[in-house]
N, C-alpha and C positions, 0 to 999 in steps of 0.2 A: 338418107342422112346423112354423110360423110358428120363424123366425132372429129372436137377438136383435144383434146388432155391441155389445159392449162397452169402450167408451175404457176411456183411463185416459192422464189431461193433461196433461202436462208440469210439473215445479214448475218456478218464479222459477233461473233457470239453467241450464237444462238444455234440450233442443231435440228429443228424440223421442216420439211420442207411444209408448204400448203399448194391444192393441187383440187381443181372443178374439171369435172367431163363436160365441153359446152359443144351445142351441136354448131350450124353453121348460121345458125343467122343471133348467133349468141345468148341461144337462152339456153339455159340450166339444163344440163344429163342429171347430172348424182348433186350428192349436195358438196361444199365440203371438205377436204381431208385432210387431216394430219402426218405427218408420222418421215420416217427419216428418206431419203431420198430415191435408199434403193425397193422399197413397197409403192414409192412413181414410178419404177421401173415398171413393175409387175403391173399394173393398172394398165397399161400405153397399148401395150398390143399391136394393131396394124394403124393405130390410133396416131394423125399427126401433134407434134408435136413444139406449142407455143411455150417457152421461158423469158420469167419475169427478172432478172438479175435489178437487187438494190445499185440506182445510181451510182454511190461512197466509192462500190468498187467494181466500175469499170473505167478503163481510160482509152477511146482511141482517141489515138494521135494522128493522122491523115485517115479519118470516116469514107467508106466505099458508099456512094448511096450512086440507084436504078441512078438516069438519065430523067426519068418519067417522071418517079418521084422527087428528087431533086426541081424541078421546075414547080410541080409544083409545088412544094412545102414551099419553097423560097414563093411566090404566088401572094401562098394566106399571109405569109409576114415581111409583113413593105418596110416595115417602120425597122428591120435589120438592116435595110440598106442605105436610111439616114444618115444621114454627116450631120454631128453635132459641133 
């Protein structure tokens, strides 16, 4: 089963990245590890990498969503479209 390297990037002021290898069923293959990003890069190998970044450090002025993802996401949030 293909494995995924799940990275949690550090917040401002922190130096260490946390990572975990999971399989497609989201079951943990390794224990959570911590260290510099360069060490996580060495672990990645041929795995797909998913990075989680702190939301306070991300700015999307004009996000581009795939059409299918946009329509399914909007359907789950009908309250966003109600007039106040």
